[in-house]
PDB file with one MODEL, atoms N, CA, C and O in Angstrom:
MODEL        1
ATOM      1  N   MET A   1      -9.643  11.826  17.810  1.00  0.00           N
ATOM      2  CA  MET A   1      -8.778  11.141  17.933  1.00  0.00           C
ATOM      3  C   MET A   1      -8.875   9.510  17.524  1.00  0.00           C
ATOM      4  O   MET A   1      -9.812   8.793  17.875  1.00  0.00           O
ATOM      5  N   GLN A   2      -7.940   9.144  16.864  1.00  0.00           N
ATOM      6  CA  GLN A   2      -7.804   7.756  16.199  1.00  0.00           C
ATOM      7  C   GLN A   2      -8.172   6.902  17.589  1.00  0.00           C
ATOM      8  O   GLN A   2      -7.602   7.031  18.672  1.00  0.00           O
ATOM      9  N   GLU A   3      -9.226   6.035  17.290  1.00  0.00           N
ATOM     10  CA  GLU A   3      -9.437   4.826  18.263  1.00  0.00           C
ATOM     11  C   GLU A   3      -8.714   3.455  17.853  1.00  0.00           C
ATOM     12  O   GLU A   3      -8.767   2.879  16.767  1.00  0.00           O
ATOM     13  N   ILE A   4      -8.046   3.099  18.979  1.00  0.00           N
ATOM     14  CA  ILE A   4      -7.172   1.826  18.594  1.00  0.00           C
ATOM     15  C   ILE A   4      -8.182   0.683  19.772  1.00  0.00           C
ATOM     16  O   ILE A   4      -8.243   0.816  20.994  1.00  0.00           O
ATOM     17  N   LYS A   5      -8.760  -0.214  19.073  1.00  0.00           N
ATOM     18  CA  LYS A   5      -9.374  -1.454  20.105  1.00  0.00           C
ATOM     19  C   LYS A   5      -8.597  -2.565  20.002  1.00  0.00           C
ATOM     20  O   LYS A   5      -7.675  -2.653  19.192  1.00  0.00           O
ATOM     21  N   PRO A   6      -8.995  -3.666  20.990  1.00  0.00           N
ATOM     22  CA  PRO A   6      -8.222  -4.794  21.041  1.00  0.00           C
ATOM     23  C   PRO A   6      -9.018  -5.687  19.878  1.00  0.00           C
ATOM     24  O   PRO A   6     -10.227  -5.793  19.669  1.00  0.00           O
ATOM     25  N   ALA A   7      -7.971  -6.239  19.258  1.00  0.00           N
ATOM     26  CA  ALA A   7      -8.523  -7.406  18.109  1.00  0.00           C
ATOM     27  C   ALA A   7      -9.341  -8.527  19.192  1.00  0.00           C
ATOM     28  O   ALA A   7      -8.765  -9.015  20.165  1.00  0.00           O
ATOM     29  N   ARG A   8     -10.690  -8.810  18.853  1.00  0.00           N
ATOM     30  CA  ARG A   8     -11.024  -9.670  19.547  1.00  0.00           C
ATOM     31  C   ARG A   8     -11.596 -10.986  18.908  1.00  0.00           C
ATOM     32  O   ARG A   8     -12.262 -10.776  17.895  1.00  0.00           O
ATOM     33  N   ASN A   9     -11.475 -12.294  19.290  1.00  0.00           N
ATOM     34  CA  ASN A   9     -12.098 -13.462  18.606  1.00  0.00           C
ATOM     35  C   ASN A   9     -13.499 -13.466  18.548  1.00  0.00           C
ATOM     36  O   ASN A   9     -14.161 -13.642  19.571  1.00  0.00           O
ATOM     37  N   PRO A  10     -14.142 -13.247  17.182  1.00  0.00           N
ATOM     38  CA  PRO A  10     -15.657 -13.144  17.027  1.00  0.00           C
ATOM     39  C   PRO A  10     -16.332 -14.293  17.874  1.00  0.00           C
ATOM     40  O   PRO A  10     -17.404 -14.096  18.446  1.00  0.00           O
ATOM     41  N   LYS A  11     -15.757 -15.330  17.924  1.00  0.00           N
ATOM     42  CA  LYS A  11     -16.505 -16.375  18.637  1.00  0.00           C
ATOM     43  C   LYS A  11     -16.694 -16.542  19.949  1.00  0.00           C
ATOM     44  O   LYS A  11     -17.671 -17.167  20.362  1.00  0.00           O
ATOM     45  N   THR A  12     -15.653 -15.926  20.883  1.00  0.00           N
ATOM     46  CA  THR A  12     -15.436 -15.825  22.128  1.00  0.00           C
ATOM     47  C   THR A  12     -15.474 -14.294  22.743  1.00  0.00           C
ATOM     48  O   THR A  12     -15.913 -13.991  23.852  1.00  0.00           O
ATOM     49  N   GLY A  13     -14.974 -13.498  21.870  1.00  0.00           N
ATOM     50  CA  GLY A  13     -14.877 -12.494  22.248  1.00  0.00           C
ATOM     51  C   GLY A  13     -14.014 -12.052  23.265  1.00  0.00           C
ATOM     52  O   GLY A  13     -14.248 -11.118  24.032  1.00  0.00           O
ATOM     53  N   LYS A  14     -13.091 -12.698  23.245  1.00  0.00           N
ATOM     54  CA  LYS A  14     -11.685 -12.501  24.097  1.00  0.00           C
ATOM     55  C   LYS A  14     -10.879 -11.904  23.152  1.00  0.00           C
ATOM     56  O   LYS A  14     -11.126 -11.883  21.947  1.00  0.00           O
ATOM     57  N   GLN A  15      -9.504 -11.210  23.919  1.00  0.00           N
ATOM     58  CA  GLN A  15      -8.556 -10.623  23.165  1.00  0.00           C
ATOM     59  C   GLN A  15      -7.707 -11.651  22.617  1.00  0.00           C
ATOM     60  O   GLN A  15      -7.292 -12.603  23.277  1.00  0.00           O
ATOM     61  N   ARG A  16      -7.369 -11.376  20.987  1.00  0.00           N
ATOM     62  CA  ARG A  16      -6.420 -11.922  20.448  1.00  0.00           C
ATOM     63  C   ARG A  16      -5.076 -11.552  20.786  1.00  0.00           C
ATOM     64  O   ARG A  16      -4.700 -10.481  21.264  1.00  0.00           O
ATOM     65  N   TYR A  17      -4.116 -12.980  20.358  1.00  0.00           N
ATOM     66  CA  TYR A  17      -2.824 -12.611  20.671  1.00  0.00           C
ATOM     67  C   TYR A  17      -2.002 -13.408  19.466  1.00  0.00           C
ATOM     68  O   TYR A  17      -2.415 -14.521  19.141  1.00  0.00           O
ATOM     69  N   ASP A  18      -0.983 -12.915  18.885  1.00  0.00           N
ATOM     70  CA  ASP A  18      -0.157 -13.255  17.923  1.00  0.00           C
ATOM     71  C   ASP A  18       0.687 -14.523  18.524  1.00  0.00           C
ATOM     72  O   ASP A  18       0.392 -14.992  19.623  1.00  0.00           O
ATOM     73  N   GLU A  19       1.893 -15.112  17.627  1.00  0.00           N
ATOM     74  CA  GLU A  19       2.168 -16.234  18.051  1.00  0.00           C
ATOM     75  C   GLU A  19       3.240 -16.256  19.253  1.00  0.00           C
ATOM     76  O   GLU A  19       3.687 -17.217  19.878  1.00  0.00           O
ATOM     77  N   ASP A  20       3.509 -14.858  19.372  1.00  0.00           N
ATOM     78  CA  ASP A  20       4.540 -14.503  20.434  1.00  0.00           C
ATOM     79  C   ASP A  20       4.172 -14.076  21.647  1.00  0.00           C
ATOM     80  O   ASP A  20       4.914 -13.593  22.503  1.00  0.00           O
ATOM     81  N   GLY A  21       2.790 -14.294  21.723  1.00  0.00           N
ATOM     82  CA  GLY A  21       2.100 -13.500  22.896  1.00  0.00           C
ATOM     83  C   GLY A  21       1.987 -12.226  22.987  1.00  0.00           C
ATOM     84  O   GLY A  21       2.091 -11.789  24.133  1.00  0.00           O
ATOM     85  N   ASN A  22       1.761 -11.281  21.944  1.00  0.00           N
ATOM     86  CA  ASN A  22       1.707  -9.818  21.987  1.00  0.00           C
ATOM     87  C   ASN A  22       0.160  -9.830  21.550  1.00  0.00           C
ATOM     88  O   ASN A  22      -0.418 -10.645  20.831  1.00  0.00           O
ATOM     89  N   ALA A  23      -0.308  -8.756  22.155  1.00  0.00           N
ATOM     90  CA  ALA A  23      -2.022  -8.203  21.902  1.00  0.00           C
ATOM     91  C   ALA A  23      -1.915  -7.848  20.544  1.00  0.00           C
ATOM     92  O   ALA A  23      -1.028  -7.307  19.884  1.00  0.00           O
ATOM     93  N   LEU A  24      -3.219  -8.357  20.249  1.00  0.00           N
ATOM     94  CA  LEU A  24      -3.370  -7.527  18.858  1.00  0.00           C
ATOM     95  C   LEU A  24      -4.554  -6.605  18.476  1.00  0.00           C
ATOM     96  O   LEU A  24      -5.698  -7.057  18.537  1.00  0.00           O
ATOM     97  N   PHE A  25      -4.356  -5.509  18.139  1.00  0.00           N
ATOM     98  CA  PHE A  25      -5.541  -4.456  18.110  1.00  0.00           C
ATOM     99  C   PHE A  25      -5.569  -4.009  16.603  1.00  0.00           C
ATOM    100  O   PHE A  25      -4.679  -4.103  15.759  1.00  0.00           O
ATOM    101  N   THR A  26      -6.861  -3.488  16.501  1.00  0.00           N
ATOM    102  CA  THR A  26      -7.279  -2.937  15.473  1.00  0.00           C
ATOM    103  C   THR A  26      -7.671  -1.448  15.177  1.00  0.00           C
ATOM    104  O   THR A  26      -8.354  -0.873  16.025  1.00  0.00           O
ATOM    105  N   PHE A  27      -7.306  -0.796  14.073  1.00  0.00           N
ATOM    106  CA  PHE A  27      -7.992   0.805  13.828  1.00  0.00           C
ATOM    107  C   PHE A  27      -8.103   0.814  12.675  1.00  0.00           C
ATOM    108  O   PHE A  27      -7.823  -0.134  11.941  1.00  0.00           O
ATOM    109  N   ASN A  28      -8.596   2.047  12.278  1.00  0.00           N
ATOM    110  CA  ASN A  28      -9.078   2.647  10.937  1.00  0.00           C
ATOM    111  C   ASN A  28      -8.072   2.918  10.156  1.00  0.00           C
ATOM    112  O   ASN A  28      -7.701   4.069  10.385  1.00  0.00           O
ATOM    113  N   ALA A  29      -7.396   2.372   9.271  1.00  0.00           N
ATOM    114  CA  ALA A  29      -6.327   2.537   8.718  1.00  0.00           C
ATOM    115  C   ALA A  29      -6.418   3.805   7.635  1.00  0.00           C
ATOM    116  O   ALA A  29      -5.553   4.671   7.502  1.00  0.00           O
ATOM    117  N   SER A  30      -7.500   3.723   6.993  1.00  0.00           N
ATOM    118  CA  SER A  30      -8.151   4.880   6.018  1.00  0.00           C
ATOM    119  C   SER A  30      -8.103   6.118   6.993  1.00  0.00           C
ATOM    120  O   SER A  30      -7.157   6.881   6.796  1.00  0.00           O
ATOM    121  N   ALA A  31      -8.782   6.368   7.791  1.00  0.00           N
ATOM    122  CA  ALA A  31      -8.786   7.478   8.877  1.00  0.00           C
ATOM    123  C   ALA A  31      -7.454   8.027   9.154  1.00  0.00           C
ATOM    124  O   ALA A  31      -7.162   9.221   9.102  1.00  0.00           O
ATOM    125  N   ALA A  32      -6.582   6.950   9.485  1.00  0.00           N
ATOM    126  CA  ALA A  32      -5.214   7.206  10.023  1.00  0.00           C
ATOM    127  C   ALA A  32      -4.609   7.933   8.791  1.00  0.00           C
ATOM    128  O   ALA A  32      -4.243   9.097   8.957  1.00  0.00           O
ATOM    129  N   ALA A  33      -4.464   7.327   7.514  1.00  0.00           N
ATOM    130  CA  ALA A  33      -3.916   7.788   6.556  1.00  0.00           C
ATOM    131  C   ALA A  33      -4.234   9.252   5.952  1.00  0.00           C
ATOM    132  O   ALA A  33      -3.441  10.123   5.595  1.00  0.00           O
ATOM    133  N   ARG A  34      -5.461   9.246   5.952  1.00  0.00           N
ATOM    134  CA  ARG A  34      -6.199  10.752   5.986  1.00  0.00           C
ATOM    135  C   ARG A  34      -5.513  11.764   6.865  1.00  0.00           C
ATOM    136  O   ARG A  34      -4.863  12.717   6.436  1.00  0.00           O
ATOM    137  N   ALA A  35      -5.732  11.448   8.251  1.00  0.00           N
ATOM    138  CA  ALA A  35      -5.122  12.385   9.398  1.00  0.00           C
ATOM    139  C   ALA A  35      -3.719  12.702   9.036  1.00  0.00           C
ATOM    140  O   ALA A  35      -3.387  13.877   9.193  1.00  0.00           O
ATOM    141  N   LEU A  36      -2.637  11.683   8.478  1.00  0.00           N
ATOM    142  CA  LEU A  36      -1.657  12.038   8.162  1.00  0.00           C
ATOM    143  C   LEU A  36      -1.077  12.892   6.879  1.00  0.00           C
ATOM    144  O   LEU A  36      -0.141  13.688   6.788  1.00  0.00           O
ATOM    145  N   GLU A  37      -2.050  12.377   5.905  1.00  0.00           N
ATOM    146  CA  GLU A  37      -2.018  13.668   4.813  1.00  0.00           C
ATOM    147  C   GLU A  37      -2.243  15.110   5.231  1.00  0.00           C
ATOM    148  O   GLU A  37      -1.625  16.109   4.864  1.00  0.00           O
ATOM    149  N   LEU A  38      -3.270  15.002   6.085  1.00  0.00           N
ATOM    150  CA  LEU A  38      -3.756  16.589   6.587  1.00  0.00           C
ATOM    151  C   LEU A  38      -2.705  17.264   7.102  1.00  0.00           C
ATOM    152  O   LEU A  38      -2.445  18.446   6.878  1.00  0.00           O
ATOM    153  N   ILE A  39      -1.926  16.309   7.987  1.00  0.00           N
ATOM    154  CA  ILE A  39      -0.901  16.879   8.984  1.00  0.00           C
ATOM    155  C   ILE A  39       0.290  17.045   7.972  1.00  0.00           C
ATOM    156  O   ILE A  39       0.976  18.044   8.187  1.00  0.00           O
ATOM    157  N   GLY A  40       0.646  16.310   6.976  1.00  0.00           N
ATOM    158  CA  GLY A  40       1.642  16.684   6.184  1.00  0.00           C
ATOM    159  C   GLY A  40       1.477  18.017   5.206  1.00  0.00           C
ATOM    160  O   GLY A  40       2.502  18.631   4.910  1.00  0.00           O
ATOM    161  N   LYS A  41       0.060  18.513   4.651  1.00  0.00           N
ATOM    162  CA  LYS A  41      -0.313  19.400   4.033  1.00  0.00           C
ATOM    163  C   LYS A  41      -0.010  20.462   5.191  1.00  0.00           C
ATOM    164  O   LYS A  41       0.539  21.496   4.809  1.00  0.00           O
ATOM    165  N   HIS A  42      -0.213  20.379   6.160  1.00  0.00           N
ATOM    166  CA  HIS A  42      -0.244  21.603   7.244  1.00  0.00           C
ATOM    167  C   HIS A  42       1.023  22.045   7.570  1.00  0.00           C
ATOM    168  O   HIS A  42       1.208  23.235   7.824  1.00  0.00           O
ATOM    169  N   VAL A  43       2.017  21.145   7.600  1.00  0.00           N
ATOM    170  CA  VAL A  43       3.331  21.301   7.587  1.00  0.00           C
ATOM    171  C   VAL A  43       4.060  21.386   6.503  1.00  0.00           C
ATOM    172  O   VAL A  43       5.289  21.354   6.453  1.00  0.00           O
ATOM    173  N   GLU A  44       3.124  21.523   5.398  1.00  0.00           N
ATOM    174  CA  GLU A  44       4.137  21.850   3.802  1.00  0.00           C
ATOM    175  C   GLU A  44       5.097  20.648   3.856  1.00  0.00           C
ATOM    176  O   GLU A  44       6.282  20.945   4.009  1.00  0.00           O
ATOM    177  N   VAL A  45       4.790  19.335   3.756  1.00  0.00           N
ATOM    178  CA  VAL A  45       5.681  18.278   3.283  1.00  0.00           C
ATOM    179  C   VAL A  45       5.446  18.091   1.729  1.00  0.00           C
ATOM    180  O   VAL A  45       4.289  18.087   1.308  1.00  0.00           O
ATOM    181  N   GLY A  46       6.460  17.945   0.913  1.00  0.00           N
ATOM    182  CA  GLY A  46       6.360  17.944  -0.322  1.00  0.00           C
ATOM    183  C   GLY A  46       5.885  16.840  -0.685  1.00  0.00           C
ATOM    184  O   GLY A  46       5.331  16.869  -1.784  1.00  0.00           O
ATOM    185  N   ALA A  47       5.905  15.680  -0.050  1.00  0.00           N
ATOM    186  CA  ALA A  47       5.080  14.293  -0.332  1.00  0.00           C
ATOM    187  C   ALA A  47       3.792  14.726  -0.795  1.00  0.00           C
ATOM    188  O   ALA A  47       3.282  14.244  -1.806  1.00  0.00           O
ATOM    189  N   PHE A  48       3.201  15.683  -0.045  1.00  0.00           N
ATOM    190  CA  PHE A  48       1.730  16.056  -0.190  1.00  0.00           C
ATOM    191  C   PHE A  48       1.059  16.624  -1.227  1.00  0.00           C
ATOM    192  O   PHE A  48      -0.149  16.591  -1.462  1.00  0.00           O
ATOM    193  N   LYS A  49       2.141  17.266  -1.966  1.00  0.00           N
ATOM    194  CA  LYS A  49       1.700  18.367  -2.829  1.00  0.00           C
ATOM    195  C   LYS A  49       0.556  17.978  -3.865  1.00  0.00           C
ATOM    196  O   LYS A  49       0.595  16.933  -4.514  1.00  0.00           O
ATOM    197  N   ASP A  50      -0.252  18.721  -3.939  1.00  0.00           N
ATOM    198  CA  ASP A  50      -1.347  18.623  -4.910  1.00  0.00           C
ATOM    199  C   ASP A  50      -1.215  18.681  -6.367  1.00  0.00           C
ATOM    200  O   ASP A  50      -1.774  18.103  -7.300  1.00  0.00           O
ATOM    201  N   ARG A  51      -0.028  19.823  -6.232  1.00  0.00           N
ATOM    202  CA  ARG A  51       0.350  20.093  -7.626  1.00  0.00           C
ATOM    203  C   ARG A  51       1.947  19.742  -7.810  1.00  0.00           C
ATOM    204  O   ARG A  51       2.922  19.895  -7.074  1.00  0.00           O
ATOM    205  N   LEU A  52       1.770  19.220  -9.089  1.00  0.00           N
ATOM    206  CA  LEU A  52       3.430  19.057  -9.516  1.00  0.00           C
ATOM    207  C   LEU A  52       3.960  19.968 -10.358  1.00  0.00           C
ATOM    208  O   LEU A  52       3.275  20.119 -11.369  1.00  0.00           O
ATOM    209  N   ASP A  53       5.218  20.823 -10.287  1.00  0.00           N
ATOM    210  CA  ASP A  53       5.481  21.693 -11.347  1.00  0.00           C
ATOM    211  C   ASP A  53       6.378  20.604 -12.047  1.00  0.00           C
ATOM    212  O   ASP A  53       7.078  19.917 -11.302  1.00  0.00           O
ATOM    213  N   VAL A  54       6.423  20.405 -13.239  1.00  0.00           N
ATOM    214  CA  VAL A  54       7.316  19.896 -14.201  1.00  0.00           C
ATOM    215  C   VAL A  54       7.939  20.508 -15.334  1.00  0.00           C
ATOM    216  O   VAL A  54       8.404  19.921 -16.311  1.00  0.00           O
ATOM    217  N   SER A  55       7.904  21.966 -15.079  1.00  0.00           N
ATOM    218  CA  SER A  55       8.488  22.768 -16.041  1.00  0.00           C
ATOM    219  C   SER A  55       9.811  22.723 -16.297  1.00  0.00           C
ATOM    220  O   SER A  55      10.473  22.360 -15.325  1.00  0.00           O
ATOM    221  N   HIS A  56      10.457  22.980 -17.331  1.00  0.00           N
ATOM    222  CA  HIS A  56      11.733  22.948 -17.731  1.00  0.00           C
ATOM    223  C   HIS A  56      12.434  24.161 -17.862  1.00  0.00           C
ATOM    224  O   HIS A  56      13.509  24.112 -18.460  1.00  0.00           O
ATOM    225  N   GLY A  57      11.928  25.549 -17.297  1.00  0.00           N
ATOM    226  CA  GLY A  57      12.365  26.634 -17.636  1.00  0.00           C
ATOM    227  C   GLY A  57      12.203  26.966 -18.767  1.00  0.00           C
ATOM    228  O   GLY A  57      12.742  28.049 -18.992  1.00  0.00           O
ATOM    229  N   MET A  58      11.569  26.423 -19.832  1.00  0.00           N
ATOM    230  CA  MET A  58      11.537  26.996 -21.205  1.00  0.00           C
ATOM    231  C   MET A  58       9.751  27.024 -21.418  1.00  0.00           C
ATOM    232  O   MET A  58       8.804  26.445 -20.887  1.00  0.00           O
ATOM    233  N   SER A  59       9.929  28.044 -22.505  1.00  0.00           N
ATOM    234  CA  SER A  59       8.460  28.408 -22.596  1.00  0.00           C
ATOM    235  C   SER A  59       8.055  27.205 -23.492  1.00  0.00           C
ATOM    236  O   SER A  59       8.935  26.388 -23.765  1.00  0.00           O
ATOM    237  N   ILE A  60       6.829  27.032 -23.960  1.00  0.00           N
ATOM    238  CA  ILE A  60       6.334  26.201 -25.090  1.00  0.00           C
ATOM    239  C   ILE A  60       7.172  26.280 -26.513  1.00  0.00           C
ATOM    240  O   ILE A  60       7.665  25.369 -27.178  1.00  0.00           O
ATOM    241  N   GLU A  61       7.145  28.000 -26.774  1.00  0.00           N
ATOM    242  CA  GLU A  61       7.789  28.266 -28.011  1.00  0.00           C
ATOM    243  C   GLU A  61       9.176  27.595 -28.161  1.00  0.00           C
ATOM    244  O   GLU A  61       9.560  26.982 -29.157  1.00  0.00           O
ATOM    245  N   GLU A  62       9.814  27.790 -27.108  1.00  0.00           N
ATOM    246  CA  GLU A  62      11.227  27.445 -26.850  1.00  0.00           C
ATOM    247  C   GLU A  62      11.318  25.994 -27.192  1.00  0.00           C
ATOM    248  O   GLU A  62      12.250  25.550 -27.863  1.00  0.00           O
ATOM    249  N   ARG A  63      10.200  25.145 -26.656  1.00  0.00           N
ATOM    250  CA  ARG A  63      10.350  23.610 -26.411  1.00  0.00           C
ATOM    251  C   ARG A  63      10.022  23.118 -27.949  1.00  0.00           C
ATOM    252  O   ARG A  63      10.591  22.100 -28.342  1.00  0.00           O
ATOM    253  N   ILE A  64       9.166  23.779 -28.786  1.00  0.00           N
ATOM    254  CA  ILE A  64       8.818  23.488 -29.766  1.00  0.00           C
ATOM    255  C   ILE A  64      10.042  23.626 -30.832  1.00  0.00           C
ATOM    256  O   ILE A  64      10.376  22.707 -31.580  1.00  0.00           O
ATOM    257  N   ILE A  65      10.658  24.897 -30.793  1.00  0.00           N
ATOM    258  CA  ILE A  65      11.831  25.339 -31.618  1.00  0.00           C
ATOM    259  C   ILE A  65      12.771  24.408 -31.179  1.00  0.00           C
ATOM    260  O   ILE A  65      13.186  23.841 -32.189  1.00  0.00           O
ATOM    261  N   ALA A  66      13.346  23.939 -30.134  1.00  0.00           N
ATOM    262  CA  ALA A  66      14.316  23.264 -29.866  1.00  0.00           C
ATOM    263  C   ALA A  66      13.901  21.309 -30.489  1.00  0.00           C
ATOM    264  O   ALA A  66      14.684  20.499 -30.984  1.00  0.00           O
ATOM    265  N   GLY A  67      12.809  21.193 -30.261  1.00  0.00           N
ATOM    266  CA  GLY A  67      12.252  19.935 -30.705  1.00  0.00           C
ATOM    267  C   GLY A  67      12.408  19.928 -32.297  1.00  0.00           C
ATOM    268  O   GLY A  67      12.708  18.957 -32.992  1.00  0.00           O
ATOM    269  N   ARG A  68      12.148  21.169 -32.695  1.00  0.00           N
ATOM    270  CA  ARG A  68      12.574  20.905 -34.512  1.00  0.00           C
ATOM    271  C   ARG A  68      13.956  20.975 -35.002  1.00  0.00           C
ATOM    272  O   ARG A  68      14.233  20.736 -36.178  1.00  0.00           O
ATOM    273  N   ARG A  69      15.017  21.370 -33.923  1.00  0.00           N
ATOM    274  CA  ARG A  69      16.120  21.089 -34.265  1.00  0.00           C
ATOM    275  C   ARG A  69      16.723  19.999 -33.954  1.00  0.00           C
ATOM    276  O   ARG A  69      17.844  19.692 -34.360  1.00  0.00           O
ATOM    277  N   ARG A  70      15.926  19.242 -33.107  1.00  0.00           N
ATOM    278  CA  ARG A  70      16.725  18.074 -32.792  1.00  0.00           C
ATOM    279  C   ARG A  70      16.103  16.939 -33.970  1.00  0.00           C
ATOM    280  O   ARG A  70      16.718  15.920 -34.286  1.00  0.00           O
ATOM    281  N   VAL A  71      14.896  17.298 -34.485  1.00  0.00           N
ATOM    282  CA  VAL A  71      14.612  16.458 -35.643  1.00  0.00           C
ATOM    283  C   VAL A  71      15.484  16.668 -36.944  1.00  0.00           C
ATOM    284  O   VAL A  71      15.916  15.758 -37.652  1.00  0.00           O
ATOM    285  N   ARG A  72      15.688  18.160 -37.159  1.00  0.00           N
ATOM    286  CA  ARG A  72      16.434  18.583 -38.191  1.00  0.00           C
ATOM    287  C   ARG A  72      17.870  17.595 -38.004  1.00  0.00           C
ATOM    288  O   ARG A  72      18.446  17.036 -38.938  1.00  0.00           O
ATOM    289  N   ASP A  73      18.227  17.548 -36.722  1.00  0.00           N
ATOM    290  CA  ASP A  73      19.587  16.994 -36.777  1.00  0.00           C
ATOM    291  C   ASP A  73      19.780  15.691 -36.992  1.00  0.00           C
ATOM    292  O   ASP A  73      20.816  15.164 -37.395  1.00  0.00           O
ATOM    293  N   LEU A  74      18.419  15.003 -36.621  1.00  0.00           N
ATOM    294  CA  LEU A  74      18.344  13.518 -36.868  1.00  0.00           C
ATOM    295  C   LEU A  74      18.357  13.499 -38.514  1.00  0.00           C
ATOM    296  O   LEU A  74      19.040  12.628 -39.051  1.00  0.00           O
ATOM    297  N   ASP A  75      17.759  14.259 -39.185  1.00  0.00           N
ATOM    298  CA  ASP A  75      17.781  14.037 -40.844  1.00  0.00           C
ATOM    299  C   ASP A  75      19.113  14.372 -41.420  1.00  0.00           C
ATOM    300  O   ASP A  75      19.328  14.154 -42.612  1.00  0.00           O
ATOM    301  N   ASP A  76      19.970  14.862 -40.686  1.00  0.00           N
ATOM    302  CA  ASP A  76      21.316  15.612 -41.368  1.00  0.00           C
ATOM    303  C   ASP A  76      22.173  13.978 -41.020  1.00  0.00           C
ATOM    304  O   ASP A  76      23.357  13.826 -41.319  1.00  0.00           O
TER     305      ASP A  76
ENDMDL
END
């Protein structure tokens, strides 16, 4: 489990507070981000996919032929 620790003044060792009087805390952000990534992969959130499918439904042959047609149309 992620450990959250109070932010302490390095000289005095006392708890630090912001300008509104709220206590400040520290945590390991990289471990928290990794945990969130693992949870996202576990529940299959689309934002964490390792692979991205960018196909347009056309085979490579169809894409080449379509490209040649576009070039031919530019020449006309």
